C-alpha positions as CSV (number, residue, x, y, z in Angstrom):
1,M,2.2,3.8,3.0
2,E,4.4,0.8,2.2
3,V,5.1,-1.8,4.8
4,V,8.6,-3.1,4.9
5,K,9.2,-6.4,6.8
6,I,12.6,-7.1,8.3
7,S,13.8,-10.3,10.0
8,T,15.7,-8.5,12.8
9,E,14.9,-6.1,15.6
10,S,16.5,-3.2,13.8
11,I,18.2,-2.3,10.5
12,K,20.6,0.5,9.7
13,L,19.4,3.3,7.5
14,G,22.0,2.4,4.8
15,Q,20.9,-1.2,4.8
16,F,17.2,-0.1,4.6
17,L,17.9,2.1,1.5
18,K,19.5,-1.0,-0.2
19,L,16.5,-3.2,0.9
20,I,13.9,-0.9,-0.7
21,G,16.1,-0.4,-3.8
22,A,16.8,3.3,-3.3
23,V,20.5,2.6,-3.7
24,S,22.2,-0.5,-5.1
25,T,25.5,-0.3,-3.2
26,G,26.6,1.1,0.2
27,G,28.9,3.5,-1.7
28,E,25.8,5.3,-3.2
29,T,24.3,5.8,0.3
30,R,26.2,9.0,1.2
31,D,25.2,10.8,-2.0
32,F,21.6,9.7,-1.6
33,L,21.5,11.0,2.0
34,I,22.9,14.4,0.9
35,K,20.5,14.8,-2.1
36,N,17.3,13.5,-0.5
37,T,15.1,14.3,2.5
38,I,14.7,11.4,4.9
39,K,12.7,11.5,8.1
40,I,12.5,8.8,10.8
41,N,9.5,9.2,13.1
42,Q,9.1,12.8,11.8
43,K,12.7,13.8,12.5
44,E,15.2,14.5,9.7
45,E,18.1,12.1,9.5
46,N,21.2,11.8,7.4
47,Q,23.4,9.3,9.2
48,R,23.6,6.0,7.3
49,G,24.3,4.1,10.5
50,K,21.2,5.3,12.2
51,K,19.3,2.3,13.5
52,I,15.7,1.9,12.5
53,F,13.5,-0.3,14.8
54,L,10.3,-2.3,14.4
55,G,7.4,0.1,14.4
56,D,9.3,3.1,13.1
57,F,7.9,5.3,10.3
58,L,10.2,6.6,7.6
59,E,9.5,9.2,4.9
60,I,11.8,9.5,1.9
61,N,11.0,12.3,-0.4
62,G,7.3,12.1,0.6
63,K,7.0,8.3,0.3
64,K,6.1,6.7,3.6
65,Y,7.3,3.4,5.0
66,L,6.4,1.4,8.1
67,I,8.9,-1.2,9.6
68,E,7.3,-4.5,10.7
69,A,8.7,-7.9,11.6
70,K,8.6,-10.6,9.0
71,N,7.2,-13.1,11.4
72,D,4.5,-10.8,12.7
73,C,1.2,-12.7,12.9
74,K,-1.3,-9.9,13.0
């Protein structure tokens, strides 16, 4: 599982895809969402504006991600 750290309380799915390098522009997001399986907390999702919050788990084509805060001092 890959840990992705964000500096805000939430991030939109489209922004997250750009952050991890799955897409390089916002325009590519719609095609990516159509062609790939994305789950947020075990529920399939295809809305690029869907908000992802700290502590959420994502799975994109079998690869898993955990969202954490950049300033988390664990």
